[in-house]
C-alpha positions as CSV (number, residue, x, y, z in Angstrom):
1,X,78.1,-49.4,99.7
2,X,79.3,-53.0,99.3
3,X,82.5,-54.7,98.2
4,X,83.5,-58.2,97.3
5,X,86.2,-60.0,99.2
6,X,88.5,-62.1,97.0
7,X,88.6,-65.6,98.2
8,X,91.8,-67.0,96.7
9,X,92.7,-70.6,96.7
10,X,91.2,-72.9,99.2
11,X,94.5,-74.1,100.5
12,X,93.0,-77.4,101.6
13,X,95.9,-79.4,100.1
14,X,93.5,-82.2,99.4
15,X,91.9,-82.5,96.0
16,X,91.1,-86.2,95.9
17,X,87.5,-85.3,96.7
18,X,87.0,-84.4,93.1
19,X,87.1,-88.0,92.1
20,X,83.8,-89.8,91.5
21,X,84.6,-92.4,94.3
22,X,86.5,-91.9,97.5
23,X,88.1,-94.7,99.4
24,X,88.4,-92.4,102.4
25,X,86.3,-89.3,103.4
26,X,88.2,-86.0,102.8
27,X,90.1,-84.5,105.8
28,X,88.4,-81.8,107.9
29,X,88.8,-79.1,109.0
30,X,89.6,-77.4,105.7
31,X,92.0,-74.5,105.8
32,X,90.8,-71.0,104.6
33,X,92.6,-69.6,101.6
34,X,91.3,-66.1,102.2
35,X,91.0,-65.1,105.9
36,X,87.8,-63.1,105.1
37,X,85.9,-66.1,103.6
38,X,85.2,-69.7,104.2
39,X,87.1,-72.4,102.3
40,X,86.2,-72.5,98.7
41,X,85.3,-76.2,99.0
42,X,82.3,-75.2,101.1
43,X,80.6,-74.0,97.9
44,X,81.2,-77.3,96.3
45,X,79.9,-79.2,99.3
46,X,76.7,-77.2,99.3
47,X,76.0,-78.0,95.7
48,X,77.3,-81.6,95.4
49,X,77.5,-83.0,99.0
50,X,75.3,-80.9,101.4
51,X,75.7,-83.6,103.9
52,X,79.3,-84.9,103.5
53,X,81.3,-87.5,105.2
54,X,84.7,-86.3,106.6
55,X,87.7,-87.6,108.5
56,X,88.7,-85.6,111.6
57,X,92.1,-85.0,113.0
58,X,91.4,-87.7,115.7
59,X,90.9,-90.3,112.9
60,X,87.2,-90.5,113.5
61,X,84.6,-89.9,110.7
62,X,81.8,-87.5,111.0
63,X,79.3,-85.6,108.8
64,X,79.4,-81.9,107.9
65,X,76.3,-79.9,106.9
66,X,76.8,-76.7,104.8
67,X,73.4,-75.4,103.6
68,X,71.8,-72.6,105.6
69,X,68.3,-74.3,106.0
70,X,70.0,-77.6,106.8
71,X,72.3,-76.1,109.4
72,X,69.4,-74.4,111.2
73,X,67.3,-77.5,111.0
74,X,70.1,-79.6,112.4
75,X,70.8,-77.2,115.4
76,X,67.2,-77.0,116.3
77,X,66.5,-80.7,116.1
78,X,65.8,-82.3,119.6
79,X,67.3,-85.5,118.3
80,X,70.8,-83.9,118.2
81,X,73.0,-84.1,121.2
82,X,75.8,-81.7,122.3
83,X,77.0,-84.1,125.1
84,X,80.8,-84.3,124.8
85,X,80.8,-87.7,126.6
86,X,79.1,-89.5,123.7
87,X,81.5,-92.0,122.1
88,X,81.5,-90.3,118.6
89,X,81.5,-86.7,119.6
90,X,83.2,-85.0,116.7
91,X,86.1,-83.4,118.7
92,X,88.6,-81.6,116.4
93,X,91.4,-81.4,119.0
94,X,93.6,-84.1,120.5
95,X,92.6,-83.6,124.1
96,X,89.3,-81.8,123.6
97,X,86.9,-84.6,124.4
98,X,88.9,-86.1,127.3
99,X,89.1,-82.8,129.2
100,X,85.6,-81.8,128.2
101,X,84.2,-85.0,129.5
102,X,86.1,-84.3,132.8
103,X,85.1,-80.7,133.2
104,X,81.6,-80.8,131.6
105,X,81.4,-77.2,130.2
106,X,77.7,-76.4,129.9
107,X,77.9,-75.7,126.1
108,X,78.8,-79.4,125.8
109,X,75.7,-80.7,127.6
110,X,72.1,-81.4,126.8
111,X,68.8,-80.4,128.5
112,X,67.9,-80.4,131.2
113,X,71.5,-79.9,132.4
114,X,72.2,-77.3,129.8
115,X,69.0,-75.5,130.5
116,X,69.8,-75.3,134.2
117,X,73.1,-73.5,133.5
118,X,71.6,-71.3,130.8
119,X,69.0,-70.0,133.3
120,X,71.6,-69.0,135.7
121,X,73.4,-66.9,133.2
122,X,70.6,-65.5,131.0
123,X,69.6,-62.6,133.5
124,X,73.1,-61.1,133.2
125,X,73.2,-61.2,129.3
126,X,69.8,-59.6,128.4
127,X,69.6,-56.6,126.1
128,X,68.9,-54.3,129.0
129,X,71.9,-55.5,131.1
130,X,74.1,-55.3,128.0
131,X,73.1,-51.7,127.2
132,X,73.8,-50.7,130.8
133,X,77.4,-51.9,130.2
134,X,78.0,-49.5,127.3
135,X,79.6,-46.7,129.3
136,X,82.1,-49.2,131.0
137,X,82.9,-50.6,127.6
138,X,83.4,-47.2,126.1
139,X,85.7,-46.2,129.0
140,X,87.8,-49.4,128.4
141,X,88.0,-48.8,124.7
142,X,89.0,-45.1,125.2
143,X,91.8,-45.9,127.7
144,X,93.2,-48.6,125.4
145,X,93.3,-46.2,122.3
146,X,94.8,-43.5,124.5
147,X,97.6,-46.0,125.5
148,X,98.2,-47.0,121.8
149,X,98.4,-43.4,120.7
150,X,100.7,-42.5,123.5
151,X,103.1,-45.4,122.5
152,X,103.6,-43.7,119.1
153,X,103.3,-47.1,117.4
154,X,103.8,-49.5,115.9
155,X,102.0,-51.9,118.2
156,X,100.8,-55.5,117.9
157,X,97.0,-54.9,117.5
158,X,96.1,-58.3,119.0
159,X,97.4,-57.9,122.5
160,X,97.3,-54.1,122.5
161,X,93.6,-53.7,121.5
162,X,91.6,-56.8,120.4
163,X,92.6,-59.0,123.3
164,X,92.7,-56.2,125.8
165,X,89.1,-55.0,124.9
166,X,87.5,-58.5,125.0
167,X,89.3,-59.7,128.2
168,X,88.7,-56.4,130.0
169,X,85.0,-56.4,129.2
170,X,84.5,-60.1,130.4
171,X,86.5,-59.4,133.5
172,X,84.5,-56.3,134.1
173,X,81.3,-58.3,133.9
174,X,82.5,-61.1,136.1
175,X,84.3,-58.9,138.6
176,X,87.7,-60.5,137.9
177,X,91.0,-58.5,138.2
178,X,92.5,-57.8,134.8
179,X,96.1,-56.9,135.7
180,X,97.5,-59.7,133.5
181,X,95.4,-59.8,130.3
182,X,97.9,-62.0,128.5
183,X,97.3,-64.7,131.1
184,X,93.8,-65.2,129.9
185,X,95.0,-65.2,126.3
186,X,97.6,-67.8,127.1
187,X,95.0,-70.1,128.7
188,X,92.8,-69.9,125.6
189,X,95.7,-70.3,123.3
190,X,96.4,-73.7,124.8
191,X,92.8,-74.9,125.7
192,X,91.6,-73.8,122.2
193,X,94.4,-75.4,120.1
194,X,93.6,-78.5,118.2
195,X,97.1,-79.7,118.9
196,X,96.9,-79.4,122.7
197,X,96.9,-82.7,124.7
198,X,94.5,-83.2,127.5
199,X,97.4,-82.8,130.0
200,X,98.4,-79.5,128.5
201,X,94.7,-78.3,128.6
202,X,94.3,-79.4,132.1
203,X,97.3,-77.5,133.2
204,X,96.3,-74.3,131.6
205,X,92.8,-74.5,132.9
206,X,94.1,-75.4,136.3
207,X,95.8,-72.0,136.6
208,X,92.6,-70.3,135.6
209,X,90.5,-72.3,138.0
210,X,92.9,-71.5,140.8
211,X,92.5,-67.9,140.2
212,X,88.6,-68.2,140.0
213,X,88.5,-70.4,143.2
214,X,90.4,-67.7,145.2
215,X,87.9,-65.1,144.0
216,X,84.9,-67.3,144.9
217,X,86.3,-67.6,148.4
218,X,86.5,-63.8,148.6
219,X,83.0,-63.4,147.3
220,X,81.6,-65.8,149.8
221,X,83.0,-63.4,152.5
222,X,82.3,-60.1,150.7
223,X,79.9,-60.3,147.8
224,X,80.0,-57.5,145.2
225,X,77.9,-56.3,142.4
226,X,79.3,-58.5,139.7
227,X,78.3,-61.8,137.9
228,X,80.7,-63.9,140.0
229,X,79.1,-62.7,143.3
230,X,75.6,-63.4,141.9
231,X,76.7,-67.0,141.0
232,X,78.2,-67.5,144.4
233,X,75.4,-66.0,146.5
234,X,72.4,-67.2,144.4
235,X,73.6,-70.6,143.2
236,X,76.7,-71.9,145.0
237,X,75.7,-71.1,148.6
238,X,72.1,-72.3,147.9
239,X,73.4,-75.6,146.7
240,X,72.2,-75.2,143.2
241,X,75.6,-76.0,141.8
242,X,78.9,-77.3,143.1
243,X,82.2,-75.5,143.3
244,X,83.5,-77.6,140.4
245,X,80.5,-76.7,138.3
246,X,80.8,-73.0,139.1
247,X,84.5,-73.1,138.1
248,X,83.7,-74.8,134.8
249,X,80.8,-72.4,134.0
250,X,82.9,-69.3,134.8
251,X,85.9,-70.7,133.0
252,X,84.0,-71.4,129.8
253,X,82.4,-67.9,130.0
254,X,85.8,-66.4,130.1
255,X,87.3,-68.5,127.4
256,X,84.4,-68.5,124.9
257,X,83.6,-64.7,125.5
258,X,87.1,-63.3,125.2
259,X,88.4,-65.6,122.4
260,X,85.6,-65.1,119.9
261,X,85.5,-61.3,120.6
262,X,89.3,-61.0,120.3
263,X,89.3,-62.8,116.9
264,X,86.3,-60.9,115.5
265,X,87.9,-57.4,116.5
266,X,91.3,-58.2,115.0
267,X,89.9,-59.8,111.8
268,X,87.3,-57.1,111.3
269,X,90.0,-54.4,111.8
270,X,92.2,-56.1,109.2
271,X,89.3,-56.2,106.7
272,X,88.6,-52.5,107.3
273,X,92.3,-51.7,106.8
274,X,92.3,-53.7,103.5
275,X,88.9,-52.2,102.5
276,X,89.2,-48.5,103.5
277,X,86.1,-47.5,101.6
278,X,84.1,-49.6,104.2
279,X,85.7,-47.8,107.1
280,X,85.0,-44.5,105.5
281,X,81.3,-45.5,104.9
282,X,81.0,-46.1,108.7
283,X,82.7,-42.9,109.6
284,X,80.4,-41.0,107.3
285,X,77.3,-42.8,108.8
286,X,77.9,-44.1,112.3
287,X,74.2,-45.2,112.5
288,X,75.2,-48.1,110.2
289,X,77.4,-49.7,112.8
290,X,75.0,-52.2,114.2
291,X,74.2,-53.5,110.7
292,X,77.8,-53.5,109.9
293,X,78.7,-55.7,112.9
294,X,76.1,-58.2,111.9
295,X,77.4,-58.3,108.4
296,X,81.0,-58.7,109.5
297,X,79.8,-61.5,111.8
298,X,78.2,-63.2,108.9
299,X,81.0,-62.7,106.5
300,X,83.8,-63.7,108.8
301,X,82.0,-66.5,110.6
302,X,85.1,-67.2,112.8
303,X,83.3,-69.9,115.0
304,X,82.6,-71.9,111.9
305,X,82.9,-75.5,113.5
306,X,81.9,-74.8,117.1
307,X,78.5,-76.6,116.7
308,X,79.8,-80.1,117.3
309,X,77.0,-82.6,117.7
310,X,76.1,-86.3,117.8
311,X,72.9,-87.8,116.3
312,X,71.0,-89.4,119.2
313,X,68.7,-91.0,116.6
314,X,68.7,-91.4,112.8
315,X,68.2,-87.9,111.2
316,X,67.3,-87.2,107.6
317,X,68.6,-83.9,106.1
318,X,68.4,-83.0,102.4
319,X,67.7,-86.7,101.6
320,X,70.7,-88.0,103.5
321,X,70.3,-90.1,106.6
322,X,72.8,-89.4,109.5
323,X,72.7,-92.6,111.5
324,X,72.3,-92.6,115.2
325,X,75.5,-92.1,117.2
326,X,77.3,-90.5,114.4
327,X,79.1,-87.3,114.8
328,X,77.9,-84.2,112.8
329,X,79.0,-80.6,112.5
330,X,76.8,-77.7,111.3
331,X,79.3,-75.4,109.3
332,X,78.3,-71.8,110.3
333,X,80.4,-70.3,107.6
334,X,78.9,-72.6,105.0
335,X,75.4,-71.5,106.0
336,X,76.3,-67.8,106.2
337,X,77.7,-67.9,102.7
338,X,74.7,-69.9,101.2
339,X,73.6,-67.9,98.1
340,X,70.1,-69.3,98.5
341,X,69.8,-67.2,101.7
342,X,72.3,-64.5,101.1
343,X,72.6,-63.4,97.5
344,X,76.1,-62.7,96.4
345,X,77.3,-63.9,99.9
346,X,80.9,-62.8,99.4
347,X,80.0,-59.1,99.2
348,X,80.3,-57.0,102.4
349,X,77.1,-55.0,102.3
350,X,76.2,-52.9,105.4
351,X,72.7,-52.5,103.9
352,X,72.0,-56.1,103.5
353,X,68.3,-56.8,104.3
354,X,67.0,-59.7,106.4
355,X,70.5,-60.6,107.7
356,X,69.5,-63.6,109.7
357,X,72.9,-65.1,110.0
358,X,73.9,-68.0,112.3
359,X,77.3,-66.7,113.4
360,X,76.1,-67.2,117.0
361,X,74.7,-70.6,116.3
362,X,71.1,-71.5,116.3
363,X,68.6,-73.3,118.6
364,X,68.9,-73.9,122.3
365,X,72.7,-73.6,122.2
366,X,72.7,-70.2,120.5
367,X,75.4,-68.1,122.1
368,X,74.2,-66.6,125.3
369,X,76.6,-63.6,125.2
370,X,75.6,-62.4,121.6
371,X,74.3,-59.1,122.9
372,X,77.5,-58.3,124.7
373,X,79.5,-59.4,121.7
374,X,77.7,-57.0,119.4
375,X,78.1,-54.1,121.9
376,X,81.8,-54.8,122.1
377,X,82.2,-54.8,118.4
378,X,80.1,-51.6,117.9
379,X,82.0,-49.7,120.5
380,X,85.5,-51.0,119.8
381,X,85.4,-50.8,116.0
382,X,83.4,-47.5,115.8
383,X,85.7,-45.8,118.3
384,X,88.9,-47.2,116.6
385,X,87.9,-46.0,113.0
386,X,86.9,-42.6,114.4
387,X,89.9,-41.9,116.6
388,X,92.6,-43.6,114.4
389,X,91.4,-43.1,110.9
390,X,94.9,-43.6,109.5
391,X,95.3,-47.1,111.1
392,X,97.4,-49.3,108.7
393,X,99.6,-52.4,108.8
394,X,103.1,-51.9,109.9
395,X,104.2,-55.0,108.1
396,X,103.5,-56.4,104.7
397,X,100.0,-58.1,104.6
398,X,101.8,-61.5,103.9
399,X,103.4,-61.3,107.4
400,X,100.2,-61.1,109.4
401,X,99.9,-64.4,111.4
402,X,96.6,-66.2,111.2
403,X,95.3,-68.8,113.6
404,X,94.3,-71.8,111.5
405,X,94.7,-74.4,114.2
406,X,92.4,-73.0,117.0
407,X,88.8,-73.6,117.8
408,X,87.9,-70.2,116.3
409,X,89.6,-68.5,113.3
410,X,91.5,-65.4,114.0
411,X,94.8,-63.4,114.0
412,X,97.8,-64.3,116.2
413,X,99.9,-61.3,115.4
414,X,99.2,-58.0,113.5
415,X,101.5,-55.1,113.9
416,X,99.9,-51.8,113.1
417,X,100.8,-48.1,113.0
418,X,99.1,-44.9,112.0
């Protein structure tokens, strides 16, 4: 079964780009009109301006790429740099580049530095290791649903379930206490906001780094069977990395891991509430869940503009030359809704063949935690629709609060009942 998600107006508020000549490139990011689809303007860009010049919130100009093949080509090109220290890095937030240049998160570095960090983390994010976490993830999910049902409802789905699942899982992996799940959400809310200053981001991350630093000291004395201990014993104590590098690596693992999963769980749940026939299809055939997760990842594409890059040399894409040192963004939602790759891309089809989406990025920076993210989605969504089949909004749909100004699209508040 499949269904079409209505897209509605783009809501970009800027239609000057329809003129034959532009004195100034159009503003970016472009706001979604429908939460379950990319901005409608992406379709026009794919057809008319597959490599388009835009103006960022910082006032800088950059290029955006929207076609599937072009995005994959761009993200796999060795002439593209992810180094946040480059002058024209296309940061979308006010303090993003300043704090990133200071902390050097590994996702904003190039080889060989990026490769060194990736090799440290990869052994803990393999398919085999991820499968071994399923019982722990299932226990987390069951406990949270028990608590929701015991409350009698209504509850805010985001803190009660979506954030609680994603934060608990990443804390379980790292071996970090999860008594205060909202602390991690607050850190990401500030550090991932496009309006936060460098000082605000530094203050938020400072609290997180203090927590991690205290745990590192404990693991140096008494290692455990968790990822944090492995990083301390195998890499910090051997001199492979410094304490600051370790804090940055663990910090970005927490922030990126929990934020994307939180937003995907909440937005997917809302889509299933709005399209109950899809939830019923999954209840009738639970074996569809892995394919359903990939289709939801493709359709929703919440990390649309995460691949921020700079051209290290001139690059030609679709007949357009991106000059060296210019910023460029591969739009994942644009690629994942390219009809040349995904026929009728607005349809949610759990039987879609060859669903080679780029929701996790592409190339050497492809998301290292994608197997764990899929596992979380399968268990959390599958258990939710099975145990609470009557889940519904407790407020009118128009009162659901969406996150338009964060690094990943999602939901801020969504009261539900059953």
